N, C-alpha and C positions, 0 to 999 in steps of 0.2 A: 385338672387343667383345662378341661373342655369348656368351662364357663368363663375362662379368661380371654375371650376374644378381643377385648379392648386393651390387652396388655401392650405396653409401650417399651418397657425395658426388661430384658431377660438376661440374667447372668447364670451360666451353667458350669457345673463341674460334675461330670458324669463318669461312670465306670462301665460304659457299654461301648460296643463297636459302631453303633448306628443310632441316629436320632429320629429315624423314620417313625417309630411308634409314638413319638410326641406330636406328630402332625403339625410341625412348625408353620406350615403354610396357612393354617387357620388364623394365625395372629396377624390379621390384616392391618392393624394399627402399630405394629412393632417398628420402633425407630432405632433401637440399639440392641445388638446381639453380641454377647461377650462369652466366649468359650475359654476356660482356663483349666489347665492341668487335667485335661480329658485324655489320660494316658492310653486308653484302649480305643478311642475313637479313630476310625479309619476313613470315614467319609461324612460329608455334610449333605443332607437331603437337597436335591436340586430345587425343591419347593421354596427354598430361601430366595432363589432368584426371582420369584413371583411376588415378593414382599415389596411393593412399590413405595412404601413409606420408610423402608429401612435406610437410615442415614449412616450408621456406623456398624462395622463388623470388625470385631477384634478377636484374634485367635492367638492365645498365649500357651506355649508349652504343651501342645498336643502332638507329641512325638511321632505317632503312627498315622497321622492324618495325611492322606494323599490325594483325595479327589471329592467331587460331588458325586452323589449316587445317580445312577441312571434310573429314570422312571419308566415304567411300563404301563402307566395308566392310559386308558383309551382316550384319545383326543387331546392328550397333553404331551407336548414336546419337552425334552430335558432343557433346562435353562442354565446357561453359563453365567459365571460371575460378571462378565463384561456387560451383561444386560441390566445390571443394577445401577442406580444413581446414587452411589455412595459418596459421602463427603469424607469419610475416613475408612480405610481398609488397612488394618494393622496386623502384622504377623510377627510373633516373637518366638524363637526357638531354633534349635539346631537343625530341624528338618526343612528349613527354608529352601534347600536345594530342590525340593519336590514341588515348589510353587508353580512351576510351568504347567502342571497338570490341572490347574484351576481355570485355564482359559479355554 
């Protein structure tokens, strides 16, 4: 995936607790991120907040998801969802009561 820096659409269905190893922040052309049935996923890398071209973020049926990860990288502040310029932010699933942790 390291050669896909111009990737614009990413659909993920993962069985891991974190997406950090994917280094999503490198996809600077990403416009659409769709996470579906990621049952083990507990957090989204805060690097997603630095994707200035991201227009749509859809999170479907990721039951254990509760927050963005905190980053400890030198010189980088954690980025919250409210810093994005999304046209669409869609969450579907029973865990929506936890959505307050995304701000």
